[in-house]
BALOBA-1460 file (C-alpha; in Angstrom, 3 decimals):
// residues 283
<rec num="1" residu="m" x="180.622" y="-111.917" z="59.026"/>
<rec num="2" residu="k" x="182.644" y="-109.378" z="60.621"/>
<rec num="3" residu="h" x="180.497" y="-107.304" z="63.023"/>
<rec num="4" residu="i" x="181.260" y="-103.442" z="63.124"/>
<rec num="5" residu="k" x="179.423" y="-100.758" z="64.924"/>
<rec num="6" residu="i" x="179.404" y="-97.269" z="63.378"/>
<rec num="7" residu="a" x="178.152" y="-94.069" z="65.275"/>
<rec num="8" residu="g" x="176.492" y="-90.951" z="63.945"/>
<rec num="9" residu="v" x="174.032" y="-88.439" z="64.512"/>
<rec num="10" residu="p" x="170.325" y="-89.384" z="63.806"/>
<rec num="11" residu="e" x="170.064" y="-86.738" z="61.127"/>
<rec num="12" residu="h" x="169.631" y="-86.524" z="57.238"/>
<rec num="13" residu="f" x="173.519" y="-86.231" z="56.444"/>
<rec num="14" residu="n" x="173.623" y="-89.982" z="57.252"/>
<rec num="15" residu="l" x="170.960" y="-91.422" z="55.197"/>
<rec num="16" residu="p" x="173.577" y="-92.897" z="52.781"/>
<rec num="17" residu="w" x="174.898" y="-95.123" z="55.491"/>
<rec num="18" residu="l" x="171.390" y="-96.259" z="56.527"/>
<rec num="19" residu="m" x="170.663" y="-97.105" z="52.955"/>
<rec num="20" residu="a" x="173.761" y="-98.946" z="52.425"/>
<rec num="21" residu="i" x="172.843" y="-100.967" z="55.473"/>
<rec num="22" residu="e" x="169.140" y="-101.691" z="54.427"/>
<rec num="23" residu="e" x="170.224" y="-102.618" z="51.061"/>
<rec num="24" residu="g" x="172.780" y="-105.093" z="52.011"/>
<rec num="25" residu="a" x="175.695" y="-103.351" z="50.437"/>
<rec num="26" residu="f" x="178.163" y="-103.887" z="53.501"/>
<rec num="27" residu="s" x="176.797" y="-107.599" z="53.994"/>
<rec num="28" residu="n" x="177.742" y="-108.394" z="50.379"/>
<rec num="29" residu="r" x="181.476" y="-107.833" z="51.400"/>
<rec num="30" residu="g" x="181.110" y="-110.174" z="54.613"/>
<rec num="31" residu="i" x="180.616" y="-107.097" z="57.046"/>
<rec num="32" residu="e" x="177.604" y="-106.746" z="59.224"/>
<rec num="33" residu="v" x="177.389" y="-102.903" z="60.029"/>
<rec num="34" residu="e" x="175.229" y="-101.839" z="63.061"/>
<rec num="35" residu="w" x="174.593" y="-98.298" z="63.075"/>
<rec num="36" residu="i" x="174.238" y="-96.368" z="66.218"/>
<rec num="37" residu="d" x="172.475" y="-93.171" z="66.657"/>
<rec num="38" residu="v" x="173.941" y="-90.585" z="69.030"/>
<rec num="39" residu="p" x="171.848" y="-87.728" z="69.347"/>
<rec num="40" residu="e" x="174.248" y="-86.048" z="71.942"/>
<rec num="41" residu="g" x="176.618" y="-85.281" z="69.119"/>
<rec num="42" residu="s" x="180.390" y="-85.379" z="68.531"/>
<rec num="43" residu="g" x="181.719" y="-85.032" z="72.043"/>
<rec num="44" residu="r" x="179.790" y="-87.947" z="72.998"/>
<rec num="45" residu="m" x="180.986" y="-89.819" z="69.979"/>
<rec num="46" residu="c" x="184.562" y="-89.101" z="70.500"/>
<rec num="47" residu="k" x="184.100" y="-90.542" z="73.981"/>
<rec num="48" residu="m" x="182.448" y="-93.580" z="72.557"/>
<rec num="49" residu="m" x="185.518" y="-93.868" z="70.206"/>
<rec num="50" residu="q" x="188.118" y="-93.528" z="72.998"/>
<rec num="51" residu="e" x="186.433" y="-96.163" z="75.087"/>
<rec num="52" residu="r" x="186.034" y="-98.498" z="72.144"/>
<rec num="53" residu="e" x="182.172" y="-98.798" z="72.329"/>
<rec num="54" residu="v" x="182.107" y="-98.224" z="68.516"/>
<rec num="55" residu="d" x="184.487" y="-98.914" z="65.804"/>
<rec num="56" residu="l" x="183.958" y="-95.882" z="63.535"/>
<rec num="57" residu="a" x="182.080" y="-92.631" z="63.815"/>
<rec num="58" residu="v" x="180.990" y="-89.984" z="61.545"/>
<rec num="59" residu="v" x="182.059" y="-86.907" z="63.642"/>
<rec num="60" residu="l" x="182.208" y="-83.158" z="63.385"/>
<rec num="61" residu="t" x="185.563" y="-82.118" z="61.960"/>
<rec num="62" residu="d" x="186.345" y="-79.428" z="64.580"/>
<rec num="63" residu="g" x="185.326" y="-81.721" z="67.498"/>
<rec num="64" residu="l" x="187.160" y="-84.652" z="66.096"/>
<rec num="65" residu="v" x="190.415" y="-82.361" z="65.869"/>
<rec num="66" residu="k" x="190.007" y="-81.132" z="69.189"/>
<rec num="67" residu="s" x="189.790" y="-84.518" z="70.780"/>
<rec num="68" residu="i" x="192.839" y="-85.964" z="68.706"/>
<rec num="69" residu="s" x="194.718" y="-83.058" z="69.666"/>
<rec num="70" residu="d" x="193.637" y="-83.308" z="73.458"/>
<rec num="71" residu="g" x="195.161" y="-87.020" z="73.162"/>
<rec num="72" residu="n" x="192.121" y="-89.349" z="72.138"/>
<rec num="73" residu="p" x="194.092" y="-92.091" z="69.857"/>
<rec num="74" residu="l" x="191.778" y="-91.585" z="66.897"/>
<rec num="75" residu="r" x="192.644" y="-90.880" z="63.277"/>
<rec num="76" residu="i" x="190.555" y="-89.147" z="60.601"/>
<rec num="77" residu="v" x="190.342" y="-91.973" z="57.690"/>
<rec num="78" residu="q" x="188.311" y="-89.954" z="55.177"/>
<rec num="79" residu="g" x="186.170" y="-86.981" z="54.807"/>
<rec num="80" residu="y" x="182.499" y="-87.600" z="54.718"/>
<rec num="81" residu="v" x="180.789" y="-84.186" z="54.037"/>
<rec num="82" residu="d" x="183.033" y="-81.554" z="52.337"/>
<rec num="83" residu="s" x="180.611" y="-78.395" z="52.611"/>
<rec num="84" residu="p" x="180.072" y="-76.188" z="55.835"/>
<rec num="85" residu="l" x="177.584" y="-77.154" z="58.252"/>
<rec num="86" residu="q" x="174.902" y="-74.356" z="58.695"/>
<rec num="87" residu="w" x="174.588" y="-73.853" z="62.319"/>
<rec num="88" residu="g" x="171.192" y="-72.190" z="63.085"/>
<rec num="89" residu="i" x="171.282" y="-69.570" z="66.072"/>
<rec num="90" residu="h" x="168.056" y="-70.231" z="68.045"/>
<rec num="91" residu="v" x="166.239" y="-68.636" z="70.898"/>
<rec num="92" residu="a" x="163.115" y="-69.650" z="72.652"/>
<rec num="93" residu="a" x="160.085" y="-68.541" z="70.386"/>
<rec num="94" residu="e" x="158.904" y="-65.984" z="73.260"/>
<rec num="95" residu="s" x="162.616" y="-65.014" z="73.982"/>
<rec num="96" residu="k" x="163.323" y="-60.983" z="74.658"/>
<rec num="97" residu="y" x="166.279" y="-61.438" z="72.390"/>
<rec num="98" residu="q" x="165.435" y="-60.192" z="68.991"/>
<rec num="99" residu="k" x="168.869" y="-59.847" z="67.266"/>
<rec num="100" residu="l" x="172.154" y="-61.447" z="67.363"/>
<rec num="101" residu="s" x="174.008" y="-58.712" z="69.285"/>
<rec num="102" residu="d" x="171.381" y="-59.199" z="71.879"/>
<rec num="103" residu="l" x="173.045" y="-62.515" z="72.925"/>
<rec num="104" residu="e" x="176.583" y="-60.960" z="73.801"/>
<rec num="105" residu="n" x="177.297" y="-62.261" z="77.578"/>
<rec num="106" residu="t" x="174.109" y="-64.603" z="77.652"/>
<rec num="107" residu="r" x="174.175" y="-68.276" z="78.561"/>
<rec num="108" residu="a" x="174.634" y="-70.954" z="75.470"/>
<rec num="109" residu="a" x="172.979" y="-74.375" z="75.696"/>
<rec num="110" residu="i" x="175.598" y="-77.124" z="74.318"/>
<rec num="111" residu="s" x="175.143" y="-80.721" z="73.979"/>
<rec num="112" residu="r" x="178.548" y="-81.138" z="76.007"/>
<rec num="113" residu="f" x="181.635" y="-79.813" z="76.186"/>
<rec num="114" residu="g" x="183.919" y="-80.505" z="73.349"/>
<rec num="115" residu="s" x="180.838" y="-80.764" z="71.112"/>
<rec num="116" residu="g" x="180.274" y="-78.884" z="67.836"/>
<rec num="117" residu="s" x="177.615" y="-76.481" z="69.776"/>
<rec num="118" residu="h" x="180.203" y="-75.709" z="72.288"/>
<rec num="119" residu="l" x="183.099" y="-75.165" z="69.739"/>
<rec num="120" residu="m" x="180.791" y="-73.074" z="67.391"/>
<rec num="121" residu="a" x="179.797" y="-70.708" z="70.401"/>
<rec num="122" residu="y" x="183.185" y="-69.555" z="70.404"/>
<rec num="123" residu="v" x="183.421" y="-69.280" z="66.669"/>
<rec num="124" residu="l" x="180.337" y="-67.311" z="66.806"/>
<rec num="125" residu="a" x="181.763" y="-65.085" z="69.450"/>
<rec num="126" residu="k" x="184.819" y="-64.492" z="67.482"/>
<rec num="127" residu="n" x="182.930" y="-63.445" z="64.380"/>
<rec num="128" residu="e" x="180.865" y="-61.017" z="66.591"/>
<rec num="129" residu="g" x="183.710" y="-59.592" z="68.452"/>
<rec num="130" residu="w" x="182.630" y="-60.775" z="71.700"/>
<rec num="131" residu="d" x="184.829" y="-61.528" z="74.682"/>
<rec num="132" residu="t" x="185.107" y="-65.154" z="74.689"/>
<rec num="133" residu="k" x="186.116" y="-65.334" z="78.149"/>
<rec num="134" residu="k" x="182.485" y="-64.178" z="79.037"/>
<rec num="135" residu="l" x="181.010" y="-67.255" z="77.420"/>
<rec num="136" residu="s" x="179.002" y="-69.400" z="79.683"/>
<rec num="137" residu="f" x="177.203" y="-72.728" z="79.068"/>
<rec num="138" residu="e" x="174.397" y="-75.011" z="80.220"/>
<rec num="139" residu="v" x="174.875" y="-78.822" z="79.191"/>
<rec num="140" residu="v" x="171.522" y="-79.992" z="77.795"/>
<rec num="141" residu="n" x="172.840" y="-83.279" z="76.185"/>
<rec num="142" residu="t" x="170.257" y="-83.321" z="73.060"/>
<rec num="143" residu="l" x="167.979" y="-81.253" z="71.114"/>
<rec num="144" residu="e" x="165.217" y="-82.202" z="73.444"/>
<rec num="145" residu="g" x="167.056" y="-80.995" z="76.317"/>
<rec num="146" residu="a" x="167.822" y="-77.682" z="74.620"/>
<rec num="147" residu="i" x="163.958" y="-77.123" z="74.035"/>
<rec num="148" residu="e" x="163.576" y="-77.904" z="77.856"/>
<rec num="149" residu="s" x="166.554" y="-75.439" z="78.730"/>
<rec num="150" residu="l" x="165.592" y="-72.425" z="76.609"/>
<rec num="151" residu="s" x="161.723" y="-72.852" z="77.551"/>
<rec num="152" residu="e" x="162.711" y="-72.663" z="81.128"/>
<rec num="153" residu="g" x="165.086" y="-69.867" z="80.826"/>
<rec num="154" residu="k" x="168.188" y="-72.129" z="81.979"/>
<rec num="155" residu="a" x="170.039" y="-71.089" z="78.922"/>
<rec num="156" residu="d" x="169.337" y="-68.088" z="76.291"/>
<rec num="157" residu="y" x="170.421" y="-69.667" z="72.988"/>
<rec num="158" residu="f" x="171.326" y="-72.863" z="71.331"/>
<rec num="159" residu="m" x="173.234" y="-73.690" z="68.280"/>
<rec num="160" residu="w" x="172.253" y="-76.712" z="66.099"/>
<rec num="161" residu="e" x="172.129" y="-77.740" z="62.411"/>
<rec num="162" residu="h" x="169.708" y="-75.274" z="60.574"/>
<rec num="163" residu="f" x="167.764" y="-77.979" z="58.556"/>
<rec num="164" residu="t" x="167.363" y="-80.393" z="61.693"/>
<rec num="165" residu="t" x="165.998" y="-77.656" z="63.900"/>
<rec num="166" residu="k" x="163.827" y="-75.972" z="61.209"/>
<rec num="167" residu="p" x="160.792" y="-77.864" z="61.940"/>
<rec num="168" residu="l" x="161.126" y="-76.484" z="65.736"/>
<rec num="169" residu="v" x="161.124" y="-73.039" z="64.216"/>
<rec num="170" residu="t" x="158.081" y="-73.707" z="61.965"/>
<rec num="171" residu="q" x="156.247" y="-74.766" z="65.149"/>
<rec num="172" residu="g" x="157.052" y="-71.950" z="66.953"/>
<rec num="173" residu="v" x="159.277" y="-73.430" z="69.436"/>
<rec num="174" residu="f" x="162.420" y="-71.915" z="68.599"/>
<rec num="175" residu="r" x="163.006" y="-68.544" z="66.834"/>
<rec num="176" residu="r" x="166.236" y="-68.393" z="64.574"/>
<rec num="177" residu="l" x="168.323" y="-65.210" z="64.689"/>
<rec num="178" residu="a" x="171.092" y="-66.209" z="62.127"/>
<rec num="179" residu="d" x="173.102" y="-68.873" z="60.872"/>
<rec num="180" residu="c" x="176.995" y="-69.350" z="61.550"/>
<rec num="181" residu="p" x="178.508" y="-71.682" z="58.919"/>
<rec num="182" residu="t" x="181.574" y="-73.737" z="59.861"/>
<rec num="183" residu="p" x="184.805" y="-72.382" z="58.531"/>
<rec num="184" residu="w" x="185.643" y="-75.979" z="57.218"/>
<rec num="185" residu="p" x="184.338" y="-79.169" z="55.874"/>
<rec num="186" residu="c" x="181.875" y="-80.204" z="58.601"/>
<rec num="187" residu="f" x="182.127" y="-84.210" z="58.679"/>
<rec num="188" residu="a" x="184.817" y="-86.769" z="58.827"/>
<rec num="189" residu="i" x="185.103" y="-90.254" z="59.453"/>
<rec num="190" residu="t" x="187.308" y="-91.698" z="62.173"/>
<rec num="191" residu="a" x="188.617" y="-94.853" z="63.519"/>
<rec num="192" residu="h" x="190.511" y="-95.766" z="66.808"/>
<rec num="193" residu="q" x="194.346" y="-96.163" z="65.985"/>
<rec num="194" residu="e" x="194.142" y="-99.971" z="67.064"/>
<rec num="195" residu="m" x="191.162" y="-100.595" z="64.684"/>
<rec num="196" residu="i" x="193.295" y="-99.147" z="61.782"/>
<rec num="197" residu="d" x="196.439" y="-101.348" z="62.906"/>
<rec num="198" residu="k" x="194.349" y="-104.471" z="62.778"/>
<rec num="199" residu="n" x="191.592" y="-103.765" z="60.305"/>
<rec num="200" residu="s" x="192.796" y="-101.146" z="57.512"/>
<rec num="201" residu="g" x="191.482" y="-103.630" z="54.824"/>
<rec num="202" residu="l" x="188.046" y="-103.904" z="56.548"/>
<rec num="203" residu="i" x="187.951" y="-99.894" z="56.911"/>
<rec num="204" residu="r" x="188.757" y="-99.848" z="53.205"/>
<rec num="205" residu="h" x="185.999" y="-101.985" z="52.236"/>
<rec num="206" residu="i" x="183.641" y="-99.962" z="54.378"/>
<rec num="207" residu="l" x="184.791" y="-96.548" z="52.763"/>
<rec num="208" residu="d" x="184.426" y="-98.272" z="49.173"/>
<rec num="209" residu="v" x="180.837" y="-98.818" z="49.862"/>
<rec num="210" residu="i" x="179.900" y="-95.499" z="51.583"/>
<rec num="211" residu="n" x="181.605" y="-93.720" z="48.866"/>
<rec num="212" residu="i" x="179.674" y="-95.390" z="46.161"/>
<rec num="213" residu="y" x="176.516" y="-94.253" z="47.963"/>
<rec num="214" residu="t" x="177.529" y="-90.623" z="48.712"/>
<rec num="215" residu="e" x="178.814" y="-90.248" z="44.971"/>
<rec num="216" residu="e" x="175.363" y="-91.491" z="43.761"/>
<rec num="217" residu="f" x="173.136" y="-90.036" z="46.573"/>
<rec num="218" residu="k" x="171.866" y="-86.917" z="44.886"/>
<rec num="219" residu="r" x="171.144" y="-88.815" z="41.718"/>
<rec num="220" residu="i" x="168.804" y="-91.370" z="43.660"/>
<rec num="221" residu="p" x="165.115" y="-90.638" z="42.135"/>
<rec num="222" residu="s" x="162.922" y="-88.813" z="44.296"/>
<rec num="223" residu="i" x="165.762" y="-88.612" z="47.039"/>
<rec num="224" residu="d" x="164.225" y="-85.487" z="48.218"/>
<rec num="225" residu="r" x="160.771" y="-86.804" z="48.867"/>
<rec num="226" residu="t" x="162.552" y="-89.793" z="50.948"/>
<rec num="227" residu="l" x="164.565" y="-87.475" z="53.040"/>
<rec num="228" residu="a" x="161.562" y="-85.226" z="53.728"/>
<rec num="229" residu="n" x="159.313" y="-88.089" z="54.622"/>
<rec num="230" residu="r" x="161.993" y="-89.892" z="56.605"/>
<rec num="231" residu="y" x="163.422" y="-86.920" z="58.788"/>
<rec num="232" residu="q" x="160.012" y="-84.947" z="58.767"/>
<rec num="233" residu="l" x="161.386" y="-81.968" z="56.964"/>
<rec num="234" residu="e" x="159.676" y="-79.725" z="54.312"/>
<rec num="235" residu="l" x="160.471" y="-80.880" z="50.706"/>
<rec num="236" residu="g" x="161.645" y="-77.184" z="49.914"/>
<rec num="237" residu="d" x="164.012" y="-77.342" z="52.750"/>
<rec num="238" residu="v" x="165.361" y="-80.781" z="51.819"/>
<rec num="239" residu="q" x="166.058" y="-79.382" z="48.231"/>
<rec num="240" residu="k" x="167.703" y="-76.337" z="49.390"/>
<rec num="241" residu="w" x="169.779" y="-78.404" z="51.695"/>
<rec num="242" residu="l" x="170.805" y="-80.900" z="48.933"/>
<rec num="243" residu="g" x="171.997" y="-77.909" z="46.814"/>
<rec num="244" residu="m" x="174.269" y="-76.691" z="49.577"/>
<rec num="245" residu="t" x="175.785" y="-80.147" z="50.556"/>
<rec num="246" residu="r" x="178.756" y="-81.740" z="49.066"/>
<rec num="247" residu="w" x="179.819" y="-85.483" z="50.044"/>
<rec num="248" residu="s" x="183.468" y="-86.194" z="49.950"/>
<rec num="249" residu="q" x="185.121" y="-89.470" z="49.055"/>
<rec num="250" residu="e" x="188.679" y="-88.146" z="49.883"/>
<rec num="251" residu="n" x="190.401" y="-87.613" z="52.827"/>
<rec num="252" residu="i" x="190.609" y="-84.192" z="54.438"/>
<rec num="253" residu="s" x="193.654" y="-81.805" z="53.550"/>
<rec num="254" residu="t" x="196.264" y="-81.038" z="55.593"/>
<rec num="255" residu="q" x="195.522" y="-77.267" z="55.205"/>
<rec num="256" residu="v" x="192.027" y="-77.802" z="56.557"/>
<rec num="257" residu="i" x="193.414" y="-79.615" z="59.634"/>
<rec num="258" residu="e" x="195.852" y="-76.453" z="60.008"/>
<rec num="259" residu="n" x="192.781" y="-74.293" z="59.894"/>
<rec num="260" residu="v" x="190.914" y="-75.917" z="62.525"/>
<rec num="261" residu="q" x="194.089" y="-76.412" z="64.766"/>
<rec num="262" residu="n" x="194.737" y="-72.510" z="64.367"/>
<rec num="263" residu="t" x="191.125" y="-71.507" z="65.241"/>
<rec num="264" residu="l" x="190.950" y="-73.747" z="68.119"/>
<rec num="265" residu="l" x="194.232" y="-72.470" z="69.474"/>
<rec num="266" residu="d" x="193.333" y="-68.913" z="68.625"/>
<rec num="267" residu="l" x="190.198" y="-69.481" z="70.830"/>
<rec num="268" residu="n" x="192.172" y="-71.063" z="73.880"/>
<rec num="269" residu="l" x="190.045" y="-74.356" z="73.064"/>
<rec num="270" residu="t" x="193.294" y="-76.204" z="73.234"/>
<rec num="271" residu="s" x="196.697" y="-75.677" z="74.063"/>
<rec num="272" residu="n" x="198.389" y="-78.405" z="71.926"/>
<rec num="273" residu="k" x="198.884" y="-78.297" z="68.266"/>
<rec num="274" residu="i" x="199.991" y="-81.460" z="66.650"/>
<rec num="275" residu="e" x="201.388" y="-82.683" z="63.130"/>
<rec num="276" residu="p" x="198.397" y="-83.156" z="60.884"/>
<rec num="277" residu="g" x="200.132" y="-86.683" z="60.249"/>
<rec num="278" residu="r" x="198.900" y="-87.525" z="63.666"/>
<rec num="279" residu="i" x="195.556" y="-86.694" z="63.002"/>
<rec num="280" residu="l" x="195.148" y="-87.882" z="59.223"/>
<rec num="281" residu="t" x="195.698" y="-91.392" z="58.024"/>
<rec num="282" residu="s" x="195.951" y="-93.079" z="54.733"/>
<rec num="283" residu="l" x="194.924" y="-96.786" z="54.628"/>
């Protein structure tokens, strides 16, 4: 039995992986998959991949492209979620900020530099016509860290996935001012180049399994109730999220990679544009 560690955020997007593991779909192919929850997000997972702490990871596309462009020897082996991520823009419930324009020149809480919350703060600033050179950040590591940072006034706003943070809005911890969707497919599956060189067949088996689960995921009876119960979400919110979300069983296109890289360059978040063939790989 081959032991493989796969990292991802502890969110509803990744339930297909957990179901495949729990139902023995990987072990039936002689693969023991260990799922590693990484609440710190994409920046942390890219670092874990670089240091070979895990074998595969499900990472935000923009964070992954930036990490690879900056020299991390990873490759995108397949897309995972083909629809945009809905980033909610949150302030503390008692914050003085009432509308999006109030947040110009304030401090953003981010999980870490290079993470989606960091990169999307720049996308938001560009969309709103703010001076990105005046952005400032408070590193909070996790969602729990963001709650503390906003409540104590160390940071002013925090961007995180809309439905993951919805319970905090309902509870009156956060107040959401708006949403900012990613201008590209949100999640991709990545492997270290060394892993690809040595175990491409193994990776193909893993992708075959997860693709079966994501292709059938929305048709699973009462999957909306399963998601609501497992992630403490409202049933109506889960149903809305399922209607917005598309999983992928194909690799990301070169046009998407070009779009992400051009955006990162435009925002001065990377100085190194590389060929899409150095980011994508076919197994």
